[in-house]
C-alpha positions in Angstrom: -42.8 51.9 72.7 -45.7 52.3 75.1 -47.0 49.3 76.9 -50.5 48.2 76.1 -52.8 48.4 79.1 -54.2 45.0 80.1 -57.9 44.4 80.3 -59.3 43.5 83.7 -61.7 40.5 83.6 -64.4 40.1 86.2 -65.7 36.6 86.4 -69.4 37.5 87.1 -71.2 35.3 84.6 -71.7 32.5 87.0 -70.1 29.2 88.1 -69.2 26.3 85.8 -67.9 22.8 86.4 -65.3 21.4 84.1 -65.1 17.6 83.7 -62.7 15.2 82.0 -64.3 12.4 79.9 -63.0 9.2 81.4 -63.5 5.4 81.0 -65.8 4.4 83.9 -66.1 0.7 83.0 -64.7 -2.1 85.0 -61.6 -3.8 83.6 -62.5 -6.2 80.9 -65.9 -4.6 80.3 -67.0 -2.5 77.3 -65.7 1.1 77.6 -68.2 3.5 79.1 -67.7 7.2 79.0 -68.1 8.9 82.4 -67.4 12.4 83.6 -64.7 13.0 86.2 -64.8 16.4 88.0 -61.8 18.6 87.5 -62.7 22.2 88.5 -65.5 24.4 89.8 -64.8 27.9 88.5 -66.3 31.3 88.1 -66.6 32.5 84.5 -67.4 35.5 82.4 -69.4 35.3 79.1 -67.3 36.0 76.0 -68.6 37.3 72.7 -68.7 34.6 69.9 -67.4 36.7 67.0 -68.2 36.1 63.4 -64.6 35.0 62.6 -64.6 32.5 65.5 -68.0 31.1 64.4 -67.2 30.6 60.7 -63.7 29.3 61.4 -65.3 26.6 63.6 -67.8 25.8 60.9 -64.9 25.1 58.5 -63.8 22.4 61.0 -67.3 20.9 61.2 -68.0 22.4 64.6 -70.6 24.9 65.7 -69.6 27.3 68.5 -72.6 28.2 70.5 -71.0 29.9 73.5 -67.6 31.2 74.7 -66.5 31.9 78.3 -63.5 33.3 80.0 -62.1 31.3 83.0 -58.9 31.8 85.1 -55.8 30.5 83.3 -55.2 26.8 83.9 -52.9 24.6 82.0 -54.8 21.3 82.0 -58.1 22.3 80.3 -58.2 20.9 76.8 -60.5 20.2 73.9 -61.6 16.8 75.3 -63.2 18.3 78.4 -66.9 19.0 79.1 -68.2 22.2 80.7 -71.5 22.2 82.7 -73.3 25.5 83.2 -76.5 25.1 85.1 -78.1 22.0 83.6 -76.5 22.4 80.1 -73.5 20.5 78.9 -71.0 21.8 76.4 -67.9 20.3 74.7 -64.8 22.4 74.7 -63.8 22.9 71.1 -61.0 25.4 71.5 -58.9 26.7 74.4 -57.1 30.0 73.9 -54.7 31.3 76.6 -54.7 35.0 77.1 -51.8 36.4 79.0 -52.6 40.1 78.2 -55.5 40.2 80.7 -55.6 40.7 84.4 -55.7 38.0 85.7 -54.5 35.8 82.8 -57.4 33.9 81.3 -58.4 31.1 79.0 -61.2 31.6 76.4 -63.1 28.4 76.0 -65.1 28.0 72.8 -68.0 25.7 73.5 -70.4 23.6 71.4 -73.7 22.0 72.4 -73.6 18.2 73.3 -76.4 16.4 71.6 -76.4 13.4 74.0 -75.7 14.5 77.5 -73.4 12.6 79.8 -74.5 11.3 83.2 -73.0 13.5 85.9 
């Protein structure tokens, strides 16, 4: 059986910052969500297909963007991605091992109330 040629991904879409949402309040105070920096990565824009868009709508989420980033194990759906001055919530992380280099496809939705960076 022939081996499928892997697709080469060039991260030329720009630079994004990935943050973890953390509790920034002092002990005993009311919880306050703050962003804690995790990564500064190059990314490539990914097409938001019809299937991805409508499957997200069934889960009451609206996917507005999708990006490819290098494969990292600790990016999850609780993280926030900042591209330029726009903030997005990660809705879905899909690991792709059939690309060179291996990548994660991050499905992103707009954040209505932006976090303080």
